N, C-alpha and C positions, 0 to 999 in steps of 0.2 A: 452544442458542445463548443467550447472555446478552441481557438487555434493554438493556445498555449499548451493544451493537453497533448502529451506525448504517448504513443502506444508502442514504445520500443520493445517492451517485454510483455506482450499480452498473454503469453503462456503462464505467467505467474499470477494472473487474475483469478485462477481457481483457488488461490490462497488468500486473496484480498477481496472483501465484500464491502458494499456500500448499502446502507439502509437509512430511510428517512427517520428523523427524530423530532420530537416536539421541543422547540426552544422558543421561549417568549421573544417576540419581536423579529423572528427569523422564520417565515413560513416555508422556506425551501431548505431548511437545515437537514444535514445528513451526518451520520457517523460512519467511520471507516474501521473495519475489523480485519485482523490477521487471523486466519482460520487454518488449523492443521488437525486433521482427523477430528477428535472430539474436544479439542481445545480452541477457545476463541478469545482474542485479546483486543480490547478497544484501543485504537491508536489515537493519541492526542488526549489532552486533558478534557476537552470539551468538544462538542459537535462542530462540524464545519458549517459556516453560515449559509452556504449554497451547495447545491449538487455539483456545480462546476468546481468549487473548491475541493470537495470530496473526491471528485474524479482526478484532479491534479495530484492530491495526496496519494490516492491509490496508484497512480502511474509512477510517482516517484518511489513509492514502496516497492512496486514491481521491479523497477530498475535496480534498487538496492538488493532485493532478494536474488535477482539473476546474477549480480556481482558476487554475492556470497557463494552461490552455487558454483559459479565459474572458479572462484578462488579455491574452494574446497576440492573441486575436481582436478585442479592443477597440482601435480606433485610439488611439494615444498622441499627446498634445500634444507638439509639439517645444519645445525650450528657448527658441526665438525667438518663440513665440506670446505 
């Protein structure tokens, strides 16, 4: 695993999965998926060329998900305040 990979929000990894995919010319290609209950969404238009790239994408998505959860959990000021 690369030193570039960050694990700042590993608790979000239960929602983000990585699976190998067949891509011509890229023997280590992987796809990244966002999974919530019975819904699964492919992230990105194409597979990542390497597992390392997919891990980086997973980690960045985990950071973004954690930010969304934190923002949603914080009371928002209304426009009339």
